[in-house]
Every structure is written in structure tokens, then in C-alpha cells.
Backbone as CSV, one residue per row, in Angstrom:
resi,resn,N_x,N_y,N_z,CA_x,CA_y,CA_z,C_x,C_y,C_z
1,UNK,-57.001,-27.136,11.346,-58.037,-27.696,12.192,-58.095,-29.218,12.046
2,UNK,-57.916,-29.690,10.792,-57.992,-31.120,10.548,-56.888,-31.872,11.300
3,UNK,-55.698,-31.283,11.380,-54.590,-31.924,12.100,-54.927,-32.023,13.591
4,UNK,-55.442,-30.939,14.146,-55.817,-30.952,15.565,-56.899,-32.002,15.822
5,UNK,-57.822,-32.127,14.915,-58.899,-33.099,15.049,-58.349,-34.525,15.021
6,UNK,-57.417,-34.789,14.121,-56.808,-36.116,14.068,-55.998,-36.416,15.329
7,UNK,-55.353,-35.411,15.871,-54.606,-35.607,17.126,-55.564,-35.981,18.255
8,UNK,-56.663,-35.254,18.352,-57.657,-35.548,19.398,-58.256,-36.937,19.176
9,UNK,-58.574,-37.269,17.938,-59.103,-38.599,17.657,-58.096,-39.677,18.070
10,UNK,-56.828,-39.449,17.789,-55.787,-40.405,18.182,-55.696,-40.551,19.688
11,UNK,-55.764,-39.426,20.405,-55.716,-39.485,21.872,-56.911,-40.239,22.444
12,UNK,-58.080,-39.961,21.895,-59.290,-40.653,22.351,-59.160,-42.153,22.077
13,UNK,-58.721,-42.490,20.878,-58.580,-43.904,20.526,-57.569,-44.596,21.441
14,UNK,-56.434,-43.977,21.672,-55.427,-44.587,22.543,-55.944,-44.781,23.964
15,UNK,-56.625,-43.772,24.479,-57.174,-43.876,25.830,-58.176,-45.008,25.953
16,UNK,-59.051,-45.128,24.965,-60.066,-46.180,25.025,-59.498,-47.553,24.689
17,UNK,-58.466,-47.606,23.866,-57.817,-48.896,23.619,-57.179,-49.392,24.908
18,UNK,-56.513,-48.500,25.616,-55.882,-48.892,26.884,-56.926,-49.379,27.891
19,UNK,-57.921,-48.543,28.165,-58.895,-48.924,29.194,-59.767,-50.084,28.725
20,UNK,-60.123,-50.102,27.461,-60.944,-51.190,26.942,-60.215,-52.521,26.970
21,UNK,-58.925,-52.513,26.639,-58.133,-53.740,26.657,-58.035,-54.311,28.073
22,UNK,-57.787,-53.417,29.029,-57.714,-53.881,30.420,-59.033,-54.503,30.854
23,UNK,-60.110,-53.830,30.563,-61.421,-54.313,30.999,-61.819,-55.603,30.288
24,UNK,-61.547,-55.692,29.000,-62.013,-56.833,28.222,-61.108,-58.060,28.329
25,UNK,-59.793,-57.839,28.422,-58.876,-58.965,28.314,-57.911,-59.145,29.482
26,UNK,-57.866,-58.163,30.383,-56.993,-58.270,31.552,-57.784,-57.875,32.797
27,UNK,-58.825,-58.640,33.044,-59.765,-58.312,34.115,-59.071,-58.169,35.466
28,UNK,-58.165,-59.069,35.791,-57.498,-59.015,37.097,-56.668,-57.741,37.249
29,UNK,-56.013,-57.329,36.189,-55.242,-56.086,36.229,-56.177,-54.878,36.363
30,UNK,-57.304,-54.920,35.671,-58.299,-53.845,35.794,-58.837,-53.789,37.214
31,UNK,-59.074,-54.970,37.788,-59.579,-55.058,39.159,-58.581,-54.448,40.146
32,UNK,-57.293,-54.649,39.900,-56.259,-54.083,40.768,-56.097,-52.579,40.548
33,UNK,-56.379,-52.108,39.336,-56.177,-50.697,39.003,-57.340,-49.801,39.406
34,UNK,-58.554,-50.315,39.266,-59.749,-49.511,39.494,-60.620,-50.185,40.549
35,UNK,-60.874,-49.501,41.633,-61.658,-50.060,42.731,-63.075,-50.426,42.354
36,UNK,-63.681,-49.696,41.444,-65.068,-49.940,41.089,-65.267,-51.289,40.413
37,UNK,-64.214,-51.826,39.794,-64.338,-53.081,39.056,-64.748,-54.229,39.991
38,UNK,-64.308,-54.148,41.243,-64.644,-55.198,42.208,-66.133,-55.231,42.545
39,UNK,-66.828,-54.128,42.303,-68.215,-53.992,42.738,-69.250,-54.235,41.644
40,UNK,-68.799,-54.554,40.440,-69.727,-54.887,39.358,-69.336,-56.244,38.786
41,UNK,-70.220,-56.844,38.050,-69.948,-58.189,37.536,-68.828,-58.161,36.493
42,UNK,-68.113,-59.255,36.427,-67.034,-59.393,35.447,-67.585,-59.237,34.027
43,UNK,-68.748,-59.806,33.780,-69.349,-59.735,32.454,-69.621,-58.290,32.039
44,UNK,-70.083,-57.478,32.985,-70.360,-56.075,32.685,-69.076,-55.315,32.393
45,UNK,-68.028,-55.593,33.153,-66.730,-54.935,32.927,-66.195,-55.314,31.545
46,UNK,-66.286,-56.594,31.201,-65.825,-57.050,29.885,-66.657,-56.412,28.782
47,UNK,-67.960,-56.309,28.985,-68.833,-55.659,28.007,-68.414,-54.203,27.782
48,UNK,-68.187,-53.479,28.862,-67.753,-52.078,28.744,-66.440,-52.014,27.967
49,UNK,-65.529,-52.920,28.284,-64.243,-52.945,27.589,-64.403,-53.174,26.096
50,UNK,-65.253,-54.107,25.719,-65.467,-54.378,24.293,-66.112,-53.186,23.593
51,UNK,-67.057,-52.544,24.261,-67.689,-51.345,23.690,-66.643,-50.249,23.492
52,UNK,-65.758,-50.065,24.464,-64.712,-49.057,24.343,-63.748,-49.382,23.201
53,UNK,-63.402,-50.645,23.044,-62.510,-51.039,21.946,-63.164,-50.797,20.585
54,UNK,-64.433,-51.160,20.460,-65.142,-50.910,19.204,-65.258,-49.408,18.922
55,UNK,-65.513,-48.633,19.965,-65.580,-47.181,19.799,-64.247,-46.589,19.378
56,UNK,-63.153,-47.116,19.932,-61.821,-46.636,19.559,-61.536,-46.916,18.085
57,UNK,-61.930,-48.081,17.618,-61.781,-48.389,16.193,-62.681,-47.495,15.354
58,UNK,-63.897,-47.285,15.837,-64.860,-46.483,15.095,-64.521,-45.014,15.005
59,UNK,-63.743,-44.528,15.941,-63.404,-43.101,15.913,-62.244,-42.813,14.948
60,UNK,-61.554,-43.889,14.524,-60.412,-43.721,13.619,-60.685,-44.297,12.226
61,UNK,-61.015,-45.574,12.162,-61.028,-46.295,10.884,-61.974,-45.743,9.810
62,UNK,-63.230,-45.441,10.113,-64.099,-44.959,9.025,-63.586,-43.673,8.370
63,UNK,-63.124,-42.763,9.175,-62.615,-41.499,8.632,-61.292,-41.716,7.897
64,UNK,-60.419,-42.557,8.453,-59.105,-42.785,7.856,-59.198,-43.533,6.526
65,UNK,-60.140,-44.472,6.443,-60.280,-45.265,5.220,-61.281,-44.666,4.237
66,UNK,-62.017,-43.675,4.669,-63.075,-43.052,3.878,-64.157,-44.062,3.488
67,UNK,-64.333,-45.060,4.343,-65.414,-46.028,4.171,-66.454,-45.722,5.250
68,UNK,-67.573,-45.228,4.837,-68.640,-44.796,5.744,-68.116,-43.848,6.826
69,UNK,-67.518,-42.723,6.426,-66.946,-41.802,7.416,-67.962,-41.227,8.399
70,UNK,-69.260,-41.353,8.109,-70.279,-40.888,9.047,-70.244,-41.708,10.336
71,UNK,-69.631,-42.889,10.304,-69.534,-43.710,11.513,-68.569,-43.116,12.547
72,UNK,-67.639,-42.278,12.102,-66.690,-41.673,13.048,-67.400,-40.778,14.062
73,UNK,-68.221,-39.813,13.641,-68.911,-39.007,14.664,-69.925,-39.819,15.467
74,UNK,-70.501,-40.846,14.854,-71.427,-41.697,15.599,-70.675,-42.442,16.695
75,UNK,-69.486,-42.943,16.375,-68.656,-43.605,17.392,-68.267,-42.617,18.486
76,UNK,-67.983,-41.372,18.098,-67.618,-40.349,19.092,-68.789,-40.072,20.036
77,UNK,-69.991,-40.027,19.509,-71.178,-39.834,20.354,-71.338,-41.022,21.305
78,UNK,-71.136,-42.218,20.790,-71.238,-43.412,21.628,-70.205,-43.403,22.749
79,UNK,-68.975,-43.025,22.435,-67.939,-42.960,23.467,-68.242,-41.854,24.478
80,UNK,-68.786,-40.745,24.004,-69.165,-39.668,24.923,-70.233,-40.165,25.895
81,UNK,-71.174,-40.967,25.396,-72.217,-41.524,26.261,-71.617,-42.482,27.290
82,UNK,-70.682,-43.328,26.858,-70.030,-44.258,27.781,-69.331,-43.485,28.902
83,UNK,-68.621,-42.440,28.513,-67.880,-41.646,29.505,-68.835,-40.882,30.426
84,UNK,-69.919,-40.375,29.882,-70.891,-39.656,30.699,-71.519,-40.588,31.734
85,UNK,-71.920,-41.765,31.305,-72.482,-42.726,32.257,-71.430,-43.160,33.277
86,UNK,-70.175,-43.273,32.839,-69.100,-43.586,33.777,-68.932,-42.491,34.820
87,UNK,-69.013,-41.241,34.386,-68.895,-40.120,35.326,-70.032,-40.132,36.336
88,UNK,-71.251,-40.392,35.863,-72.392,-40.461,36.778,-72.225,-41.603,37.779
89,UNK,-71.694,-42.722,37.317,-71.411,-43.854,38.197,-70.397,-43.458,39.267
90,UNK,-69.342,-42.733,38.856,-68.311,-42.302,39.818,-68.854,-41.259,40.797
91,UNK,-69.744,-40.382,40.353,-70.358,-39.406,41.252,-71.162,-40.142,42.322
92,UNK,-71.923,-41.130,41.885,-72.730,-41.912,42.825,-71.857,-42.583,43.879
93,UNK,-70.671,-43.022,43.469,-69.750,-43.709,44.377,-68.792,-42.745,45.086
94,UNK,-68.943,-41.444,44.824,-68.079,-40.417,45.419,-66.602,-40.631,45.065
95,UNK,-66.351,-41.084,43.843,-64.992,-41.272,43.324,-64.646,-40.061,42.459
96,UNK,-64.446,-38.950,43.122,-64.298,-37.686,42.398,-63.006,-37.598,41.604
97,UNK,-61.977,-38.309,42.009,-60.712,-38.285,41.277,-60.895,-38.875,39.880
98,UNK,-61.743,-39.881,39.770,-61.977,-40.552,38.496,-62.752,-39.668,37.511
99,UNK,-63.535,-38.746,38.036,-64.424,-37.946,37.185,-63.648,-37.016,36.258
100,UNK,-62.515,-36.514,36.692,-61.753,-35.588,35.848,-61.343,-36.250,34.540
101,UNK,-60.943,-37.509,34.600,-60.583,-38.238,33.378,-61.813,-38.377,32.483
102,UNK,-62.953,-38.666,33.083,-64.192,-38.781,32.316,-64.522,-37.477,31.593
103,UNK,-64.375,-36.357,32.278,-64.705,-35.075,31.651,-63.778,-34.746,30.492
104,UNK,-62.504,-35.056,30.632,-61.558,-34.796,29.539,-61.939,-35.615,28.312
105,UNK,-62.174,-36.913,28.502,-62.526,-37.753,27.358,-63.910,-37.425,26.814
106,UNK,-64.818,-36.986,27.670,-66.123,-36.535,27.198,-65.960,-35.322,26.282
107,UNK,-65.175,-34.350,26.727,-64.957,-33.139,25.926,-64.295,-33.478,24.587
108,UNK,-63.304,-34.351,24.608,-62.637,-34.755,23.370,-63.616,-35.449,22.422
109,UNK,-64.408,-36.358,22.951,-65.344,-37.103,22.112,-66.413,-36.178,21.521
110,UNK,-66.911,-35.256,22.314,-67.904,-34.302,21.816,-67.286,-33.404,20.744
111,UNK,-66.043,-32.985,20.955,-65.330,-32.173,19.963,-65.237,-32.923,18.636
112,UNK,-64.878,-34.187,18.690,-64.774,-35.000,17.465,-66.153,-35.158,16.818
113,UNK,-67.158,-35.447,17.624,-68.506,-35.645,17.097,-69.004,-34.384,16.373
114,UNK,-68.877,-33.254,17.018,-69.357,-32.000,16.416,-68.559,-31.648,15.176
115,UNK,-67.256,-31.806,15.232,-66.402,-31.430,14.110,-66.555,-32.346,12.904
116,UNK,-66.837,-33.611,13.139,-66.928,-34.574,12.035,-68.338,-34.709,11.458
117,UNK,-69.381,-34.207,12.163,-70.722,-34.311,11.609,-70.922,-33.340,10.488
């Protein structure tokens, strides 16, 4: 079970590192990749990206280093909230294709949160 959990944590971290990096440091590329980016402020997109990057670090490092490992499930809950709000945003905009990715990462983050608490 622990191996499966680490695999899921790695997938979640990689996904959020990718999307967070685009949002925080490659705004123009994010704008070209995701239509919704054009409709919100650059500052908000960068903020979301930084939150995702911090969450990606938080879902791996505390557990891996055994330094405050309780932060890992807390980071997973935070990422689940980010994804849930993202899904609600996409529903409002009728971007149903985007929602499937949100649900997958939501399920992964909740799995990590429950398993690590």
C-alpha cells in the first residue's frame, strides 16, 4: 500500500509542478494552453501557480524527509481544495473537458490525504 501511495503522491506532485510552473513562471504559455487564463488577472494565475508549486512540494517533502510528516496530508487537502474550486470554475464556464482532469487529481489528493492522516 505504501508503494502505491508514493506513486500517487509522485503523480500528484508532477502534475502540479507542471501546471504550477506554467501558471507562475510561463504565463504566456499558460495563456496559449488554457483558454480560461485569458479571462482572469495575471496576478491571480500566478498566485494559483505558486500555491500549486508549494502544494506539490508539501505532498512529497515532509513525508520523504520525516520532518513534520503531518504536513503531507494537509498539503493534499489544500491541493484537493484547489482542484475542487478549479472544477467549479470550469463548470461555471461550461468547460467540461477540463473537469475530468480536476476530478482525477481531486481523487488522488483525497486518497493521499486520507491515507496519510
